[in-house]
Every structure is written in structure tokens, then in C-alpha cells.
N, C-alpha and C positions, 0 to 999 in steps of 0.2 A: 502494501499501498501507497502511495508517496502520500511524500506530507500534509500537500493540501488537499486530500483527502483525509487523512486523517483528526483535520481543522476541523473542515468542514462536519466530518462523526464526530466528534465530542459537539461543536458547537449545536447541532440539532440536538442530541440527547443535552444536552444544559439544556435550549429551548423549552424541552418538554419537562423537565424534571423543576425546570424554573417556575414555572404557569402554572404546574399543579402546583409544587409548594406556596408560590407568594395568592395564584389565588383563592385555592381553596382554602390553607390550611393560616398562613401569616395573615389577608387582611380583612378575613372577620374579628382573630383575632386581638384588629390591630385600633379596629372602630369598637366593641366590645372593653377593650384594656391597653387605651390610650400607651401605658405606659412599656409594652412590649419594641421589643427592639427596633430601631431605629433605623431607615431608610439607608444613609449611608451607613452605617456599623451592615447592616448585612453586604453592603459591597470591599467593605471592608473585610468581612470572616469570606467572602470570594478570593478578593484576592489575598490574600494569607494562604487561603487551603490553595488554590493551583502552586505558591512558592514552594507550600510543602513538595505539594506533591511530583512537581518540578528537578526540587533540590532531596528527595528520593531519587530519581528515576536518572537524576547523573548520579548521584553519586553510587549509584549499582551500574553504574558503567548502563541501562536498559537504556538507548541510545532508539527501539523503537518507536516512541511517541514524545521523545526526549522536548523533540523544537517545539511537537503541536502543543504543549500546556508549554512552552515559554511563551508563542502563538498567545493561548489561551491565559496568560495573565493579564495578557493589554482585554485582551475580548469579550475574557465572561464579566465583567464588569459591565464595557457599555451592553451588552446582552443583556444582563440585569433589570437593568437601568430601563430601558425599550420594555421587558418583561411586566416591570412592576407598572409603569405610568399604563400602555395596553389593562391589566387587568385590573386597575386600581378604576380608568375608566366604565369602567366593564361591573366591576363591582354595584359602584355607586351609580350608572343607570340604572341595577334590578334592586339597589333595596332603596334607592331612596329618588324622589321628586322634589324638586324647588321651583319657584319663580316667581315675577311683583309683575304688580303696577300700578298705577298712580292715579288717584281717581278722589275730585272734589279738594284740593291741597291738602291728601296725608296719603301717603306708597303706603302698599299692603305689600309684604311679603312671605310667602307661603313656605312650609317645609312638611312635608312629607317619610314621614320612614317607614319603609315598608315591612323590614322583620319584627321595629316595636311595637304596627299598628299602629302612631300617633299619627298627629300633623298637629305644627304651633303656625298659629295666622299673628303676624304683625302688623299692627295699625298704629305707624308717627302722623304724630301730625306736620306738617312739613314746619311749621311757622313757630311753630315751638318746642320740637322737638320729644311732643308729648307719647310713649307708649302704652300700647293698651294691647292688653296681649291674649284670642282664644287657641284654645286645646281639647280637645278630644279625640276620639279613636276613629282608626276609620276602616272601612269594607270594601276588600278590593274583584269588582267586579266586569272583569274582562278588562278590557279598557277602560272603563272606569274607575274611579276613586270617590268611593263615599264617606267623606267624612263629619261629625256626629259630635257634636260639641254639648251641652246641657239643653242649651235656647238654640239652638238655631243647627241645618243642613246645608255643608255645600257639594259641589258634586265637581270635579275634576273630566274633565274628556275634550282627548283636541287638545291638548294645550291650552281647554281655558277651563276658567271653570264661575261658577252657575251658583247665586245667587246671592250674595256680595253685594247687602241694597237692594233686592233683587236687580238686579243686575247680573250681568256676562262681562266678560272679563279677559281677554289674554295674556300670559303670562312666556316672563320675556326670559 
């Protein structure tokens, strides 16, 4: 196997392993416990692991994969960063929804947590900066999200929230 083929094999395996670990293990833990190891530390750990593997291969005279792991010291953090970015975006799209709009001198910010089945709407007066908060539970209905607070119900459908002050607003 040529060095370039070995590098490609390692890169493909890394992408698969990184995606599985980041998407299904790291990101869910990060959102439930923000004290989980940071992305920068993951990258540093990846570099250290690759340096250790390269060192072992170098000193044991195993030249078969030595050059591939030397290149991987540089490639692995870049791959991990790209995988982290894509996995983070996918995770947020699947588990959270948000948007905002302005109406009658107030800015409305809507946040929906699909995992915890709850929502928060912040209504901020642009002039006084006074903020009112509406919170409650959600029900997912196909492509719709029903927001229920103690006193009110709203519906999010096609990036439009319906029912705030009797009107519909496009979420940006």
C-alpha cells in the first residue's frame, strides 16, 4: 500500500470514528453538562494520541504506517474540527428551534428545546429594555410545534409562529 493510500484509509476511518463519537456521545453530554471537555481539549488530545502512535511506530522501526501517522498529526485536528462543526449544526437542528421577530415596539425571541419538551419566549420592550418571559411545554406534531403555557397556546409551522397577540409572525 502506498503512503497516500494509507493516509486516505486513516482519514476515512477517523471521519467515521470522530462522527460517531462526537455526534452520539460528546454533543449530547455537552448540552446536558457544559463542564464536559472542550473542543480545544479534544483537538489537543487527538494530536497527542497521534504523536504517541507515531513515536511508537518510529522507535519500533515499523515504517509501514509511520509516514501516514506523521501526516495524520496535522490532518486529524482539521478533520476533527470539521466533524465537530457539522455534528454540532446537525445536533442543534434536530434538538432546538429558535427565531425572533419585532412587533409594536417589542422584540420577541422564541427558543424551543425539543429534547426537554419546553419553550421560552422573551418579549423585550425596545425602548425600556423591560423583558417579560413566557414559558411552557411543547407538543411535537409532525412538522408543527404546539407551544402551551399556563394561559396561552401558540403554534410554530413553516418557520411561522401563530397566535401571539392574535397574529402570525415569520421567525428569522
